[in-house]
N, C-alpha and C positions, 0 to 999 in steps of 0.2 A: 659106830658112834651112837650113843644114846641120844635121844632128842634133846636139842639145845634150843631154847627160845630166846631170841635177841630183840630188844627194843632199841631201835635206832632213832636218835633225836637230831634233827638238823635245824637248829635255831639260828635265824639271822636277825638283822637289826629291825626288820619289818615283817617277818613271817616265821612260821613254825611248820616244819614238815616232819612227820613221824611215821614209823612203820614197824610192824612186828613180823619177824621171819622165824620159822621153825625149821631147824636143820635135822635131818636124819640120813644116815648113810653117806654116800659120796656127794660132794658139793658140786653142783652143776656149774658150767662155765658162764652161763647166762643167768640173769636174775630170775628167781622163782617169784611166784605171785605172793605178796605178803598176806598174812591172815587178817591184818587190820592196818588201816592207814588213817592219817588225819592231816589236813591241810588248813591252816588259818593264815589270814593276813592281818596286818596291824601288829602292835606290840605282842610278842609271844606270851601266852598264858599257859602255865604248866599244870596248875591244879585241876582243871577240868579233864585232864587226860585220864586220871584214874577212873572216873565215872564212865568215860567213853570206852576204855579198854575192857572193863569188866573183870571177872574173876580168872584172869589168865596168869599162870605162873611164869614170871619172867626170870630167866637165869642170869642174864647179863645185859647191861645198858651201855650203849655207845653214844658218844656225843661228838658232833663236829665242833672242833675248836679252830677258830679262824687263825689265830696267831700263836705259834709255839715259841717265838723268839729264837734265840741261839741255843737253847738248852735241849730242844726236842727234835730229833731227826727221824723218829718213827713213833707209831702209836704206843701207848703205855697205859697200864692200869692206873686209876686215879687214887692217889694217896694224899694225905694232908700236905706233904711236901710238893707233890705235883700240882695240887690246887693252888698253893701259894705262888708257884712259878708261873702258872697261867694268869693269876691275878696280876703279877708283875709285868708280864708281856702284854696285858690288857691295855696298858698306857699307849701302845702302838696301834691298837684296834679297839678303842673304847666302846664303840657302838655294838661290838660283837662279843668280845670275851666276857664282858660283864653279864650279858644275858646268858651265856653258856654256863657261867658259874651258878647263876640262879637256877638253871636247869638241873645241875648236879645236886644242889641243895633241895630242890623240889623232889627229886627222885628219892633222896634219903628220907624225906618226910612221908612220901606216899608209899614207897615200897620197902623202906627199912634200910638201915645202914649196912646190913649183911650182904645186900645185893652188890656184886662187883660192878664197877663202872669203868669204862675205857674212854680215854681221850684220843680222838683221831684228828690229826692236825692237818689243816689245809696247806701248811707250809712244808710238811715233811717231804712230799714228792719233789720239791724244788731244792732239797738239801744237797743234791748232786751237782748243782751249778758250779762251774769252774770259777776260780777267783776273778778272772777277767770279766765275768758276767755279774758277779755279786758285789764286787768292791766298787764303791762310788769314788769318782775322781776328786774328792775333797781331801782334807788333811788325813793322814794315815791314822791319826788318833780316833777318827770317827769309827773305823773298823774295830779298834780296841774297845770302844764304848758300845759296840753292838749295832752301830748304824751301818747297815748294809742292805742289799736286796735279799728279801726272803721269798717273795712270790706267794700267790694265793690261788684258790680254786683247785689246789693240787689233788684233792680227793676225786674230783670229776675229771680233771686232765688225765689222771692215772687210769681211771675206769675207761674213758673213751678211747685211749690208746690201745688198751687190751681188746676192747670190742672191735675196733677198726681192724686189728690184726686177724680176728676171727672172721670178720666179714670178707677180708681179702684173702683168707686162707693162707696167711703168712705167719711166720714167727715174729713177734713184736721186736725181737732183737735184731731183725734184718731190715727194719723199716725206718724211714725218716719222715716225720710227721710234723705238721703244724696244727694244733688243736685250738679252736676258737670258741671259748666259753663266753657267750653273749646273753646276758640277762640284765637284771638291775645293775649288777656289777659285771665288768667285762675284762677278760684277759686272754692273751694268747700264750701258748707254750711251744717251744721247739723241742721235739723229742727225737733223739737219735739212738737207735739200737735199744729202745725201751727206757732210756735214761733222759731226764729233763736236763737240757744244757743251756736254756735261756727262757726267759718269760718276761712279760711286760709290766706286771705289778711289781712293786719294790719293797721298800722299808715299811710301807703301809699299803692298804688297798686303794690308795688314791692315785697311784702312778699309772701311766700308760694310756690305754684307750679312753675315749669319751664314753661316759656311762649314762645311766638314767638321770641321776641328779649330781654325779661327781664329774669334775672337770677332766680328770686324767692329767697327763703331763702338760704343764704350762711353763713359760719362762719364769724362773724363781724371782727374777727382778720385778715381776708384777706384784708378788707378795711384799717385797721390800717397799715398793711404791705405795701400796695400800697402808702398810704400817707407818710409814713416814708421814702419811697424810691423815693420821689419826684414827684409822680403822683398827679396832682392838683385835687381839689374837683370836678370841672366841668368835668374833664376827667374821673374820677371815675363814675360820674353820667352818662356820655355818654356810658361808658363800660357796666354798669349794666342795663341800660334801653334800649340801642339800639344795643349793640354788643354781647349780651349774649343769653341765651336760645337756641332754636332750631338753630337760625342763627349762634350763636357763636360757638356752639359745632360742627355743621355739616359743616360750611363754605359753605353751599349750598343755604339755603333759610330759611325764617321764616314760610313758608307755608307748612303745613303737607302734602299736596298732592305732592309737589316737594320732600320732604324728603322721602316719600314712594317710589316715582319713582326712586330716587337715591339708595335706599336700594335694589330695584329690579336689579339694575345694579351692585350690589356688593360693593357699596360705604361704607366703614367701619365706617367712621365718621358719615355718615347719620344714619347708623344702631345704633351707640352709642347714637346719639341724641334721636332717637326713644326710645331706651331702657331706657335712663334716664327719659325721659318724662313720660313713663308708670310707671316706678319705683316710681317716686315722687307722682303720683296720687294714686297709691296703698298704699304708705306709709301714706299719709294723710287720706285716707279712714279709714285705721286702727287706726289712731290717733283720728279721730272723733267718732268712734263707741262707746267707753265706755260711753261717755256723753249721748248717745241715749239709751243704754241698750239692744236694739234690732234694727233690720233694716227691715222695711216693703218694701222699694223700693229704688233702686239706679237709679238716673235719669241723663241722659246725655242731654246736651243742648249746644247751641253755634255752631259756624261754624264747628269746629272739632268734638265736641260731637255729633252733628246731622248727619254729613256726613261721618265720618271715621269709618267704621265697623272694620277696623284693630285695631284702638285704643281701641274701646269698647271691642273687643274680647280679646285683650291682657290684658286690665285692669281687666276683669272679670274672667280670667283664674285662676283655683285653688282657688276660693273664697268660698269654702265650709264652712270655719270658720265663715262666716257672717251669717250662718243659712239660713232658707228659706226666700226668698225675691224676689220681682219682679225687673226686669230691664226694664226701660222705656226710650224712646227717645222722647223728647218734643221740638218742634220748639220754639226758642226764639221769644217773642212777646213784646219787650220792648216798642215799639211805642204804642201798644194797652194799656199796663199797664199805660203809661204816660197819655194817653187819659182818662182812667178811673179815674185817680187821679184828672185830670182837671174837669171832670164831677162831681165828689164827692164834690170838693170844690165849684164849681160854683153853684151846687144845694143847698149847705148849706149856700151860700152867707156869708162866714165867714170873708170877708174883713173888 
């Protein structure tokens, strides 16, 4: 294979991570060191990237797309039709897809429209969920309207499952895993024989675990109660997405490091936030286990999962009922997984 240089863009609602990988010859199983990286916090800004990258010839650009809706079950080259479908799916993840569209448009301005771009969907890895896991128990018409569980963080759940198999010297198709992606957003996935069979995030990235500023799953009657008492839909959205989770309960921060520091000072609300956070992770681990039948490994990844031994220790305490299993910590490598998808599509020339 001639050298292929890939720019991987991982834009979230409050951060931008980017990396350049140059591929020659055989592709290694584990990530290679990128020739260039960038990490920013706050609203993603794409225009400064060109100055930072310098005169590097980019062959293909890959984008993490949070929500692929019901139309995308795998990565694909970006066309006007694909872009329109991503915009449509953006109503389900407005804080994410809109920014990712801006990233595609910025690449066209900065690198030219001839550079192929690839959409790598966070929802794609979860497209293997069985109907019992993805259909909500509401009216069947919901499913016909596309209201179903999609799941998110799939790019990283897929990567860490493969990495865990290499660490255990096992074929991923022989393993039963629960992967715990714990960062600003949080989700678990049950992976059986290399296939995702259940996950905690749902129709949107709000469902499931308690997160940094998102509530995760709550009684839907609470929302009805708020609406009936005059709270607007937009205000409810703001509360559940930006004023809940660790931030909402603690009143201190959405950052687990600051929560732990506050607990050391005896802050009772910070302690409560930590306890709820751990409780919800343990609750959902228990909920995912029956679909697996057994557990070979529990894997922690993401900023909190990788760096907070306090969280890992609290989650794993008194877990004898899970049976004999490994506990692994795997560094998230979403940009690498995006680059691999670009390489796969470019090599197959499926445009």
